[in-house]
C-alpha positions in Angstrom: 27.2 90.6 -4.2 24.9 93.5 -3.2 22.6 92.5 -0.3 19.2 93.9 0.7 19.2 96.9 3.0 17.4 96.5 6.3 13.8 97.5 6.3 13.2 101.0 7.6 10.9 101.5 10.6 7.3 102.2 9.6 5.8 101.8 13.1 4.3 105.3 13.3 3.1 105.2 9.7 1.5 101.8 10.4 -0.3 103.2 13.4 -1.5 106.2 11.5 -2.6 104.0 8.6 -4.7 101.8 10.9 -6.3 104.9 12.3 -6.9 106.3 8.8 -8.8 103.1 7.8 -11.5 104.1 10.3 -12.1 107.3 8.5 -11.2 106.8 4.8 -11.9 104.1 2.2 -8.8 102.0 2.2 -7.2 104.4 4.7 -6.4 106.9 2.0 -7.8 109.9 0.0 -6.3 108.8 -3.3 -6.0 105.1 -4.2 -2.3 104.8 -5.2 -1.3 106.1 -1.8 -2.4 102.8 -0.2 0.9 101.2 -1.5 -1.0 98.2 -2.8 1.3 98.0 -5.8 4.5 97.8 -3.7 5.6 96.3 -0.4 4.8 97.5 3.1 2.7 100.1 4.8 2.2 103.5 3.2 4.5 106.2 4.5 2.8 109.2 6.2 4.8 112.3 5.3 5.4 115.0 7.9 7.4 117.5 6.0 9.5 118.3 3.0 12.3 120.6 2.2 14.2 121.1 -1.1 14.4 117.6 -2.5 13.9 115.7 0.8 11.0 114.3 2.7 10.6 113.1 6.3 8.0 110.6 7.4 6.3 110.0 10.7 9.1 107.6 11.8 11.7 110.4 11.1 13.0 108.5 8.0 14.5 110.9 5.5 14.2 110.4 1.7 15.3 112.0 -1.5 12.0 112.6 -3.3 11.5 111.8 -7.0 7.7 111.8 -6.8 7.6 115.5 -6.3 3.8 115.4 -5.4 3.4 113.5 -8.7 5.2 116.2 -10.7 4.2 119.7 -9.9 7.0 120.4 -7.4 9.5 121.2 -10.1 11.2 123.6 -7.6 11.2 121.1 -4.8 9.6 121.4 -1.4 9.2 124.5 0.8 10.6 126.9 -1.8 11.2 130.1 0.1 9.8 132.4 -2.6 6.6 130.4 -2.8 6.3 130.0 1.0 6.7 133.8 1.5 4.1 134.6 -1.2 1.6 132.3 0.4 2.3 133.6 3.9 1.8 137.2 2.7 -1.6 136.3 1.1 -2.7 134.3 4.2 -2.7 137.6 6.2 -5.1 139.1 3.6 -7.6 136.2 3.3 -7.9 132.7 2.1 -10.9 132.9 -0.3 -13.2 135.6 -1.6 -15.2 134.0 -4.4 -14.6 137.3 -6.2 -12.0 138.6 -8.7 -8.5 139.6 -7.5 -5.6 141.2 -9.2 -3.6 138.1 -8.6 -5.6 136.3 -11.2 -4.7 138.9 -13.8 -1.0 138.7 -12.8 -0.8 134.9 -13.1 -2.7 134.9 -16.3 -0.5 137.6 -17.8 2.6 135.6 -16.7 1.3 132.5 -18.4 0.0 134.0 -21.6 3.0 136.3 -22.2 5.2 133.2 -22.2 2.9 130.8 -24.0 2.0 131.4 -27.6 -0.2 128.3 -27.7 -3.1 129.9 -25.9 -4.8 133.3 -26.1 -7.2 133.1 -23.1 -7.3 131.0 -20.0 -9.7 129.9 -17.3 -8.5 128.9 -13.8 -10.1 125.9 -12.1 -9.2 123.9 -9.0 -7.7 120.7 -10.4 -6.4 119.0 -13.5 -9.5 116.8 -13.5 -11.7 119.9 -13.5 -9.7 121.4 -16.3 -10.1 118.4 -18.6 -13.8 118.0 -17.7 -14.3 121.7 -18.7 -12.3 121.3 -21.9 -14.4 118.4 -23.0 -17.6 120.4 -22.3 -16.1 123.3 -24.3 -15.3 121.0 -27.3 -18.8 119.5 -27.3 -20.4 122.9 -27.0 -18.3 124.4 -29.8 -18.7 121.6 -32.3 -22.3 120.6 -31.3 -21.1 117.0 -31.3 -21.0 114.4 -28.5 -18.4 111.8 -29.0 -14.8 111.9 -27.6 -11.9 109.8 -28.7 -9.2 108.9 -26.1 -6.3 106.6 -26.0 -5.7 103.5 -24.0 -3.0 104.3 -21.4 -3.8 108.0 -21.2 -5.3 109.2 -17.9 -7.3 112.5 -17.9 -8.7 112.6 -14.3 -11.7 110.8 -12.9 -14.6 112.6 -14.6 -17.3 110.1 -15.8 -16.7 110.7 -19.6 -13.0 109.7 -19.4 -12.9 107.1 -16.7 -13.2 104.4 -19.3 -11.0 101.6 -20.7 -10.8 99.8 -24.0 -12.5 96.6 -24.8 -11.3 94.2 -27.5 -11.1 95.1 -31.2 -9.4 97.8 -33.3 -12.0 100.5 -32.3 -14.3 100.1 -29.3 -16.7 102.2 -27.3 -15.3 102.7 -23.8 -16.3 100.3 -21.1 -16.8 101.8 -17.6 -13.7 101.1 -15.5 -15.4 102.4 -12.3 -18.7 101.5 -10.7 -21.0 104.5 -10.7 -20.2 105.5 -14.3 -23.4 105.1 -16.4 -22.9 103.0 -19.6 -24.5 105.9 -21.6 -21.6 108.1 -20.5 -19.0 105.6 -21.5 -20.7 105.0 -24.8 -19.9 108.6 -25.8 -16.2 107.8 -25.4 -14.3 105.8 -28.1 -11.0 104.2 -26.9 -8.2 103.2 -29.3 -4.6 102.3 -28.9 -1.9 104.8 -29.1 0.4 104.9 -32.2 -2.2 103.4 -34.5 -3.1 105.6 -37.4 -5.4 103.0 -39.0 -7.6 102.9 -35.8 -8.1 106.6 -35.8 -8.9 106.7 -39.5 -11.5 104.0 -38.9 -13.0 106.0 -36.1 -13.6 109.0 -38.3 -15.0 106.8 -41.0 -17.4 105.0 -38.6 -18.5 108.1 -36.7 -18.4 110.8 -39.4 -19.5 114.2 -38.1 -20.0 112.8 -34.6 -16.5 113.4 -33.0 -16.2 116.5 -30.9 -12.6 116.0 -30.0 -9.6 113.7 -29.7 -7.8 114.0 -26.4 -4.3 112.9 -25.6 -1.8 113.6 -22.9 1.0 115.9 -24.0 3.3 112.9 -23.4 1.4 109.9 -21.9 3.0 109.7 -18.5 0.3 108.1 -16.2 0.8 104.6 -17.5 4.5 104.5 -18.2 6.2 107.1 -20.2 4.9 106.5 -23.7 6.7 109.0 -25.9 5.0 109.3 -29.3 6.7 110.0 -32.6 6.3 113.5 -33.9 4.8 112.4 -37.1 2.0 110.6 -35.2 1.1 113.7 -33.1 1.1 115.8 -36.3 -1.2 113.1 -37.8 -3.6 113.7 -34.9 -3.6 117.4 -35.7 -4.2 116.9 -39.4 -7.0 114.3 -39.1 -8.9 116.3 -36.4 -8.7 119.5 -38.5 -9.8 117.7 -41.7 -12.9 116.3 -39.9 -14.0 119.4 -38.0 -13.0 118.0 -34.6 -10.9 119.6 -31.9 -7.6 118.3 -30.6 -7.3 118.6 -26.8 -3.8 118.2 -25.4 -3.8 117.3 -21.7 -0.7 118.9 -20.4 -1.4 118.4 -16.7 1.9 116.6 -16.4 4.0 118.0 -19.3 2.8 121.7 -19.2 5.4 123.9 -17.4 7.4 120.7 -16.7 8.9 120.5 -20.2 8.7 124.3 -20.6 6.1 127.1 -20.5 4.7 125.7 -23.8 5.1 122.1 -22.7 4.7 119.1 -25.1 2.9 121.4 -27.6 6.2 123.2 -28.3 8.2 119.9 -28.2 6.0 118.5 -31.0 5.7 121.9 -32.7 1.9 121.6 -32.7 -1.0 123.9 -32.1 -3.8 122.0 -30.2 -7.2 123.6 -30.0 -7.5 123.3 -26.2 -4.8 122.7 -23.7 -5.2 121.7 -20.0 -2.8 122.4 -17.1 -2.5 121.2 -13.5 -1.2 122.3 -10.2 2.3 123.1 -11.3 0.9 126.5 -12.3 0.1 127.0 -8.6 3.4 126.0 -7.2 1.8 122.7 -6.2 -1.4 124.2 -4.7 -4.8 122.8 -5.8 -5.3 124.6 -9.1 -5.7 123.8 -12.8 -6.5 125.7 -16.0 -7.6 125.3 -19.6 -6.8 127.6 -22.4 -7.5 128.0 -26.1 -8.0 130.7 -28.8 -10.1 133.8 -28.1 -12.7 132.3 -30.4 -13.0 129.1 -28.5 -12.9 130.7 -25.1 -15.6 133.1 -26.1 -18.0 130.1 -25.8 -17.4 129.9 -22.0 -19.9 131.6 -19.7 -20.5 134.4 -19.1 -19.5 135.3 -22.7 -21.0 132.1 -24.2 -23.4 129.2 -23.6 -20.9 126.7 -22.2 -21.3 126.8 -18.4 -18.4 126.3 -16.0 -17.9 127.8 -12.6 -16.1 127.4 -9.3 -16.0 129.2 -5.9 -12.3 128.4 -5.5 -11.4 129.1 -9.1 -8.6 131.7 -9.1 -8.2 131.2 -5.3 -5.9 134.0 -4.1 -3.5 131.7 -2.2 -3.0 129.4 -5.2 -2.6 132.4 -7.5 0.1 134.0 -5.2 1.9 130.6 -5.1 1.7 130.3 -8.8 3.1 133.8 -9.5 6.1 133.1 -7.3 6.7 129.7 -8.9 6.3 130.7 -12.5 8.6 133.7 -12.1 11.3 131.3 -11.1 10.6 128.9 -14.0 10.7 131.8 -16.4 14.3 132.6 -15.6 16.6 132.1 -18.6 18.1 128.7 -18.9 16.0 127.1 -16.1 14.6 124.3 -18.3 17.8 123.7 -20.2 19.7 123.2 -17.0 17.1 120.9 -15.5 17.0 118.7 -18.7 20.8 118.5 -18.8 20.8 117.4 -15.1 18.3 114.7 -16.0 20.2 113.5 -19.0 23.4 113.2 -17.0 21.6 111.2 -14.3 20.0 108.9 -16.8 23.2 108.5 -18.9 25.1 107.1 -15.9 22.4 104.6 -15.1 22.1 103.5 -18.7 25.8 102.9 -18.8 25.5 100.7 -15.7 22.5 98.8 -17.1 24.3 98.1 -20.4 27.4 97.0 -18.6 25.4 94.6 -16.5 23.2 93.4 -19.3 20.0 94.0 -17.2 16.7 93.8 -19.0 15.5 97.3 -18.0 15.3 100.5 -20.0 15.2 104.1 -18.9 13.0 106.4 -20.9 13.3 110.1 -20.5 12.0 113.5 -21.7 12.7 116.8 -20.2 13.1 116.2 -16.4 10.8 113.1 -16.4 12.1 109.5 -16.4 10.7 106.0 -16.2 12.1 102.5 -15.6 10.6 99.9 -17.9 11.6 96.3 -17.0 11.3 95.1 -20.5 13.4 94.0 -23.5 11.6 96.6 -25.6 13.6 99.8 -25.7 10.8 101.9 -27.1 7.4 101.3 -25.4 4.8 103.5 -27.0 1.5 101.7 -26.1 -0.1 100.5 -22.9 -0.4 97.0 -24.2 3.4 96.8 -24.7 3.9 97.0 -20.9 4.2 93.5 -19.4 2.2 93.5 -16.1 4.5 90.8 -14.7 7.4 93.3 -14.9 5.8 95.2 -12.1 7.1 92.5 -9.7 10.7 93.7 -10.4 9.6 97.3 -9.7 8.2 96.2 -6.4 11.6 94.9 -5.4 13.4 98.0 -6.6 10.9 100.3 -4.8 11.5 98.5 -1.5 15.2 98.5 -1.8 15.2 102.2 -2.7 13.0 103.1 0.3 15.4 101.2 2.5 18.2 103.3 1.1 16.4 106.6 1.6 15.1 107.1 -2.0 11.4 107.8 -2.6 9.8 106.9 -5.9 6.1 106.7 -6.6 4.5 103.5 -5.2 3.7 102.0 -8.7 5.8 100.9 -11.5 3.4 102.5 -14.0 4.3 105.9 -12.5 7.1 108.2 -13.7 9.8 109.9 -11.8 10.7 113.6 -11.7 13.9 115.5 -11.1 13.5 119.0 -9.6 15.7 122.0 -9.5 16.2 121.3 -5.8 18.0 118.0 -6.4 21.7 118.6 -5.7 24.6 116.8 -7.3 25.1 115.0 -4.0 21.4 113.9 -4.0 21.7 112.5 -7.5 25.0 110.7 -6.7 23.4 109.1 -3.7 20.4 108.1 -5.7 22.5 106.6 -8.6 24.4 104.5 -6.1 21.2 103.3 -4.5 19.6 102.5 -7.8 22.6 100.4 -8.9 22.5 98.5 -5.6 18.7 98.0 -6.0 19.0 96.7 -9.6 21.7 94.3 -8.5 19.2 92.8 -6.1 16.3 92.8 -8.6 18.4 90.8 -11.1 20.4 88.6 -8.7 
């Protein structure tokens, strides 16, 4: 029988965490980093290279968090590092246009038929916030429809959750969000056509936009059927509303055209995250020329940012996307992921364990459930997260780093070697044996 691995040393991380608590709420600058959903003290990372991380206690890990997705090329990629270094010698920020912005925009737009113009911002949250404002400004309507289980950053309009009932106004899920803001957001369940039809009946001519993640991947990996996504496109168009596809996770992770291509759909507005900057703080939103003409200084919808189009981030993005644009890059990465998942699925089936691996592109998710096709947030059993906690601890002790929450997905990067994946498969098998012993 497989036995638990000895706990890794976290002495230095623990000391750093205690010090951090003096400076930051909860000792962190982003909540999930506090490791409250799993066992032990948060790991303080010192460096990364290729698919590996090293923490303050010199523990080495194979990384499947990949900075929550954008490091599709792994850590410390030479081409990106060299591009950043070259720009550092020229300046960090100008608050003025640079040729680098043109170069990255041309690289994106020439490989992405889903958008005609783009605007760079500093984060995925800012991109989505700006897309919402654009939708409201263009349609002259106020209400937004979002889906339970989809995360779109922490702007006030979208930091809401559903109440009870088929269709509900959003309830604030954070202190500091005025009820009036949440009341402009209607929250419904995913994969429920009747609910959306009811929304458009109840709020006729009031809906500015429906927003959905390209593939919902912040609350499990909730892959939607193609007919449902096409239904979203049809019903929004029929009602004069816009469809916003939040591709902060899926954009440039599934391909240059992301989930929009996977579903063969044309959203009105698409948002992107830091993968377009090689992992640097950057985001973007794009749409047709007509829609983007509404953005200041051409139009009346205001959006600005001193660090928008930051030259260091642009240089990193150009280097990264040139690598992603190489023929066969995404096909190879997806095949690697399929092979990885297939071996684990075979093991799980042989053992009869109640856990399912969901995957799309180079993204995967462990669902400790008897349901092989989870598509809605309310289909995830919160009690199943106890099993993930055990698996997470056992994997850390075996040198494998997954995100510190069972609701988060895992990512395979081009830097993961065959040996990395073999080591990981062995560790996951051992961890699952302990989870289900």
